[in-house]
C-alpha positions in Angstrom: 111.3 96.9 110.6 112.1 95.2 107.3 111.6 96.5 103.8 111.7 94.0 100.9 113.3 95.2 97.6 112.3 94.3 94.1 115.2 91.9 93.7 114.2 89.9 96.8 116.8 91.2 99.2 115.6 92.8 102.4 116.7 96.0 104.2 116.4 96.2 108.0 116.1 99.5 109.8 114.1 102.2 111.5 112.1 105.3 110.6 111.0 108.3 112.6 109.1 111.5 112.1 107.9 114.7 113.6 105.6 117.3 112.0 107.5 118.5 108.9 110.0 115.8 108.4 110.6 112.0 108.1 113.8 110.1 108.4 115.1 106.5 108.3 118.2 104.3 108.3 118.3 100.9 106.7 120.9 98.3 105.8 121.1 94.7 104.5 122.2 92.1 107.0 125.7 91.9 105.5 125.9 95.8 105.4 126.5 95.6 101.6 123.5 97.9 101.0 122.9 100.9 103.3 120.7 103.9 103.2 120.0 106.9 105.4 117.5 109.6 104.5 115.9 112.7 106.0 113.0 114.3 104.1 111.3 117.6 104.8 107.6 117.5 104.1 105.1 120.3 103.6 102.5 118.4 105.6 102.4 117.1 109.1 100.3 114.1 107.9 102.3 110.9 107.9 100.8 109.3 104.8 102.3 111.8 102.2 105.7 111.6 104.0 105.7 107.8 103.5 105.3 108.2 99.8 108.0 110.9 99.6 110.5 108.9 101.6 110.0 105.7 99.6 110.8 107.2 96.2 114.5 107.8 96.8 114.9 104.4 98.5 113.3 102.6 95.5 115.4 104.6 93.1 118.6 103.8 95.0 118.0 100.1 95.4 115.8 99.0 92.5 117.7 96.7 90.2 
């Protein structure tokens, strides 16, 4: 999957989840930008986990 960043660059990667956690690994094509995360959630619902997992990614890569 791809995730566009505010500066126009794109990260490519994959996410996964089970009840209680969500994780993902992403990188730019040239591997200059890389991110791996694992987030514990208090809910087994996917929607709140998506919001929780996007906050650190945006903080890390927003320019």
